[in-house]
N, C-alpha and C positions, 0 to 999 in steps of 0.2 A: 746391400748390394751383393749379389751372388758372385761366385768365382769367375764365371765366363764374362760378366759385365766388367768386373775388376780388371781382368786381363786385357780386354779390348780398350778400356779407358787408359791403361798404362801405355799400350802400344800407340794409340792415337795421340796421346800427349807427347811422347818422344818424337813421333814423326812430325807433329806440328812444330816443335822446337827446332828440329833439323831444317825443315823447309824454310823457316823464317830466317835462318842464318845463311841461306844460299841465294846468290843472285843468279836466277836462271832464266833461260829463254823459253824452254818448253819442258814440261814435266808431266808425266801421266800419274795416275794414282799409284800409291805405294804397292809393292807386290805382296802377295800372300806367301808367307814363309812355308817351305816344304815341311810337312809333318814327319820328319825323320827323327827317331830317338837317338840322341847322342849325349855324351857327357859334355856339358857346356864348359867353355874356357873360364878360367878364373877372371875376376875383374881386372881390366887392363891396369898395369902398374906404370908409373912414370919413372923412367930410368934416371939415375943421378948423373950429373955431368962427368964425374970420375969414372963411372961404369962405361959411359959412351967412349971416353977417351982411350980406354984400355981394351975394350972388347968389340967395338963396332968395326968390322973389317970386311974385306971382299977378296975372294980367291976363285981361281978356275979349277974345276974338277972335270974328270973324264968318266965315261961309262961306255959299255959296249951296246950298240944299238942293233938289234935284230931287224928292226923295221928298215933302217937305212943301210944295213949291211957293213958296219964298221964302227970304229971308235968315234965318239962324239964328245963335245965339250959343253959345259955350261958354267956360268958364274953363280956364286952364292954369297949372300950376306946374311949371317945369322943374327937373331935378335941380341941386343946387348946383355940380356940376362939369361941367355940360353944355357950356358954352362952352370950357372948358379941355381937353376931350377930344373933338375934332371927328371922330375915327374910331370913337368908342364908340357903341353902340346900347343902349337902355334898355328895361326892362319898363314896362308901362302900367297905370294904375289909373283906372277910371271911378268917380266918386262922384255918386250921384243924390240930388236934393233930394226933399222930401216934399210934402204938401199945401200949397197956397197959396204954393208956393216958387218960387225963382229959381236960376239957375246959381251965383250968388255965395254962397248960404246957408252952405255948408260953410266958407267962408273969412272971412266978416265977423265983426267983433269981438263983436257981441252974440248970435251964434249958434254956428257951428261952431268958429271959431278954429283951423282946420286947420293953418295955418302953424306955430303953436306945437307942435302934435303932431308934425308932420313933422320939424321941427328936432330935437326930442328923439329921435325914432326914428332919424334919420340919425346923430346924434352917438353914440348907443349901439350902432349897427350892427344894430338890430332890423329895419330895413327898408333894403334896398339902394336907392341912388339911383334914383328912378322918375319917370316922366312922369305927373303927376296931371291928369286931365281932369274938369271938372264940366259935364255937358251941360245944355241946356235941355230938361227933360222934359215941358213943357206941350204940348198939342196946338194945333191952329189957333185955338182959342178963347182961348188965353192962360191966365195964372194967375187964379184966382178964390178968394175965401174960401168959396164955396158948393159947391166940388167938389174932389176930389183929381185929380192928374194921371192920365191914362189911358196907362199904359205898355204899349199894345197897338197892333196894326194894326186900327184901327176906323174908324167913320164920320167921325170928326173929324181923321183923319190917321194915317198909318202910323208912329207914334212908335217902335215896337219896331224896325222896319227902319231908320228914320232914325238911331237911336242905335246899334243893335247891328251894323249893316253899313255904312251910308253914312258916319257920323261916324268909325267905325274906319278906313275907307279915307282919309278926310281927314286924320286924325291920322298915319297911316302915310306920307302924301305930304308932310306938313309937318315932321315930326320924325324923329329917328333912333330908330326903335323896333325891338325884337326882334319878328319876325313870328309866331313860334310861339305858339299859344294858351296854352301852359303858362306864358307870361310876360305874360298879360293877365288882369286881375281887374276885376270890376264889383260895386259894392255901393251901399247907400243906407240911408235911414232912413224908417221908417213906410211910407207908400205907395211911397216910393222904394226901401225894402227889398224889398217885394214886386216892384216894377218891376225891380230889379236882377236878382233871381233869374229873373223871367219873361223879361226881355230876354236874359239870359245863356243860358237853356235853349233859346231860339229861335235862338241864334247860337253854338252850341258849336264852330263852325269858327273863331271868333274868341276865345272866352273859356273858360278851364278853371277859374278860381277865382271863386266867387260868395260874397258876404257880405251880411248883412242885420241892421240894428238895429231892433228893435220892429216888424218886418214881419209880414205875414200871407201865407198860401200857398194860399188858395182865393178866387177872384175871382168877383164877381157876374155877369161876362160869360160864364162857363162854363168847361168843362174845358180848352179850348185855352190859356187864360191863367191857369189854376190850377196852379202848379208841383207841388202835392202829387199831382195827377192826371197832368199832362202829362209829368212826368219819366219815367213808366213807358213812354212811347212812344219815348223816345230810344234809338237803337241802343246795344247793349251796350258796344262799344268806347268810345263817347263817355261813357257812364255811368261807366265805370271810370277815365276821365281826370279826372272832376270832383272838385273839393275845395270843400266848402261850410262856411262859418262863419255862425252866427246867434246873436244874444243878445236877451234881453228883460228889461225891468225887472219886478221881482216885483209891482209895483202894476198892471201891464198883464195882468190875468187872462185876457182873451180871447186876447191874443197868446201868452201862455204855453201855453195849451191848443193853439193852432195850431202852436206850435213843437214841442210834444211829439208831436203827431200826425205832423208832417212828419219829425221825427227817426225815428219808428218806420218810416215808409215808406223813408227812406234806409237805415236799418239792414237792412230786408228786402231791399233792392236791393244791399246791400254797397257803398254809395257812401261814400267817406271824408268825414266831417263832424264838426263840433263844435258843440254846442248848450249855451249857458251862460245862467244866470239871475243877475242882479245886483240889489242894492237900488236902488230908484228907479222912475220912471214915464216917461210919454210927454212928455219935456221936452228942451230943448236942453242943459240941464245933464247929463242922462244921456248923451246922444249925444256931447257933448264929452268926457266922461270915458272913454267906451268905444270911441271911434274908434281909440285906441292898441291896444286888444285885437284888433280886426279887422285892422288894418294889420300888427300883429305876426304874426298868422296868415298873412297874405298874404306877408310877408317870408320866413317860414319855408318856404312853398311855392315861392317864387322860388328860394331857395337849394337846396332839394331838386331842383328841376327842373334847375338848373345842374349839379349833381353827376351827375344821371341822364344828361343830354345829353352831358356831357363823356365819360362812360363809353361811351355809344353811339358817339361820334365816334372814341374810341380803338379801340373794337372794329372799327369800319369801316376805320380806318387799318391795323389789324393784319392785316386780310384782303386787303389790296392786294398 
């Protein structure tokens, strides 16, 4: 068996194993990985309980945003082995808040409780150690109980660019990140679920993995910020690199219909995706319970990307 057949056999075997472990509604064919030369990450390590107890934390940081014209905040949770491995670089996950929200929502005790979820996923090896970022998704008007965040470049601030490009570069400058977009994911809940897909599609040079909980895919501002329409305008090579996960509670009837329509569009474009329905509604209890599902999907994509890029690098070395 020559090298090319061997590489294809390896990738197909792994993808078959992953698909068998997922209970999915609709999924297109796996994407072709972008052929970008990178240094692949080391094999994911399984943190010890002691390491997690002492090093897994979350804190708020600030930075100056030229795009938004002032100081902005974001939350960050570093991998449990970050300080112990100063030469190691890590994948990155952005988590967006929903309406009336703040950067801390995914991590506070009475809402997302994400530290508990991350700890379990790291221990079980379902998610490789990753840098978790929770941006401030509000525009220049701030958070309000009377409106949802506008994850767009609009009259109240270029939030999409601020998150999808400017903050990405801030994170890359402050932390040891893998630069390839196959190791960057962005997701969120409710309006943040729409926002994550919208911001991700407008910044495919930075993100390959998108995920949404209880989100929608058509926005009142028009087709530019409606993923169900805008995704058709993305160049074919970028479409093939995308991997998208979204779920909705069965009580969210409007979101379920949006999800089914979006899934049909993705199926038609042959974009790799997974749409799931679970019992529950538009609540923090639902989002807490199913954050593990989306992050498990993200972890699987990180692992597949690692295998693919290692194969690419080996092929590159063999041709020298």
